[in-house]
C-alpha positions in Angstrom: -0.1 0.0 0.0 1.2 3.5 -0.6 2.4 5.8 2.3 -0.1 8.4 1.3 -2.8 5.8 1.4 -1.6 4.0 4.4 -1.5 7.4 6.5 -5.1 8.3 5.3 -6.3 4.5 6.2 -5.1 4.5 9.8 -6.3 8.0 10.5 -3.1 9.4 11.1 -4.2 12.2 8.4 -7.6 13.3 7.9 -7.3 13.4 3.9 -5.2 11.5 1.6 -4.3 14.9 -0.2 -2.8 16.0 3.1 -0.6 13.1 3.5 0.4 13.3 -0.3 1.4 17.0 0.2 3.5 15.9 3.6 5.3 13.4 1.4 6.1 15.8 -1.3 7.4 18.5 1.0 10.0 16.0 2.6 8.1 15.7 6.3 7.4 12.1 6.0 10.2 9.4 5.8 10.4 5.6 6.1 13.4 3.9 7.8 15.3 7.0 7.7 14.9 8.1 4.1 12.6 10.6 2.9 9.8 9.2 0.7 7.6 10.2 -2.0 3.6 9.6 -1.9 4.1 6.4 -3.9 6.3 4.4 -1.8 5.3 1.1 -0.6 4.8 0.5 3.0 5.8 -3.0 4.5 5.2 -4.7 7.9 7.9 -3.6 10.2 8.4 -0.1 8.6 9.3 2.7 10.8 7.5 6.0 9.4 8.5 9.3 10.9 6.5 12.5 10.5 8.5 15.6 11.2 5.7 18.0 12.3 6.8 21.8 13.2 6.9 21.4 17.2 7.6 17.4 17.4 8.7 14.2 15.6 6.6 11.5 15.6 7.5 8.0 14.7 5.1 4.8 13.9 5.8 1.1 13.6 3.7 -0.5 10.9 1.9 -3.6 12.5 -0.6 -4.4 9.6 -1.5 -3.4 6.1 -5.2 -2.4 6.1 -7.3 -4.5 3.4 -10.2 -1.7 3.7 -9.9 1.9 2.5 -10.6 3.0 6.2 -10.5 1.7 9.6 -12.2 3.0 12.5 -10.1 5.0 15.2 -10.3 2.5 17.8 -8.8 -0.1 15.7 -5.7 2.2 14.8 -3.3 0.6 17.4 -3.6 -2.8 15.8 -2.2 -1.2 12.5 0.4 1.2 13.9 2.2 1.7 17.1 3.3 5.0 18.1 6.7 5.7 20.0 
């Protein structure tokens, strides 16, 4: 699954366009490398998002099979640290 779709599916961003812009502006990196929106996410990848005030890292636990998941299921797909 593409990283921009993944961020939207697991409710990290509200819209896919936002996650796509974040990737294009170099805010999103996977395993320490800045990525484009089309980069595939795999199990065990570490996604880092560099916000203005903080840096947030997520570990990919599962790849969603549906377009969106409920907010309560988010911890089944990503782990924040």
